[in-house]
C-alpha positions in Angstrom: -31.0 -41.1 -35.9 -28.0 -39.1 -37.2 -29.3 -35.9 -35.4 -28.8 -38.7 -32.0 -25.1 -39.5 -32.8 -24.2 -35.8 -33.7 -25.6 -34.4 -30.5 -23.4 -37.9 -29.1 -20.5 -36.4 -30.2 -20.8 -32.4 -29.8 -21.6 -34.4 -25.4 -17.4 -35.5 -26.2 -16.3 -33.1 -27.5 -17.4 -30.7 -25.1 -16.5 -32.8 -21.7 -12.8 -33.8 -23.8 -12.7 -29.7 -23.8 -13.5 -29.4 -20.2 -10.6 -31.9 -19.1 -8.4 -30.3 -21.3 -9.2 -27.3 -19.3 -9.4 -28.5 -16.3 -5.5 -30.3 -16.3 -4.4 -27.3 -18.2 -5.6 -25.1 -14.4 -3.7 -28.1 -12.3 -1.1 -27.2 -14.1 -1.1 -23.6 -13.7 -1.7 -23.5 -10.4 1.5 -26.0 -9.6 3.7 -23.8 -11.4 2.4 -20.8 -9.2 2.3 -22.7 -6.2 6.4 -23.6 -6.2 8.3 -22.0 -4.5 9.8 -18.6 -6.1 11.3 -16.8 -2.9 14.6 -17.4 -4.3 15.3 -14.0 -3.8 14.4 -13.5 0.5 16.5 -16.3 0.5 19.4 -14.9 -1.4 19.4 -11.3 0.3 19.0 -13.6 4.3 22.2 -14.8 3.4 24.7 -12.4 2.0 22.8 -10.7 5.4 23.8 -13.9 7.5 28.0 -13.3 5.1 28.0 -9.8 6.0 28.6 -10.6 9.8 31.5 -9.2 11.3 34.2 -12.1 12.2 35.0 -10.4 15.6 34.5 -12.4 18.5 34.0 -9.9 21.2 30.4 -9.7 22.0 28.7 -6.3 21.6 29.5 -7.3 17.6 28.2 -10.8 18.4 25.3 -9.2 19.9 24.6 -6.9 17.5 25.2 -9.9 14.6 21.8 -12.1 16.7 20.0 -9.3 16.8 20.0 -8.5 13.3 19.8 -11.4 12.3 15.7 -12.2 11.1 14.4 -15.7 12.3 10.9 -14.5 12.7 10.4 -16.7 9.5 11.5 -19.8 10.1 8.8 -21.8 11.7 6.9 -20.6 8.4 9.0 -21.5 6.6 9.2 -24.7 7.5 5.0 -25.0 7.6 5.5 -24.6 4.3 8.5 -27.6 3.4 5.8 -29.4 5.6 2.3 -29.0 4.3 4.8 -29.5 0.2 6.4 -32.6 1.0 2.9 -33.7 2.0 0.8 -33.0 -1.5 3.8 -35.3 -3.2 
C-alpha cells in the first residue's frame, strides 16, 4: 500500500511542478509582450520637436514631408488589442 501512496505523492509533485513552470512561462511572456518601444516614441517626439518655427509654406511642407505617419494605424491596433486582453 505504501507504493501506491508514494506513486500518488510523486504524481502530485509533478503536477505542482508543471503548474509552477506554466505560471513562470506566462509571467515571462507577459513581460516580454509589454511595449518596450519607448525609444521609437522618443525618436518620433524628438523629430517633431525639431521642426522649424517658420510659418513659410516651404518650411511647413518640409516639416509635413518629414513627419512619418505610416505606423499610426499599427500602433492604434496594438493599443486596442492590449486593451481587449485585460
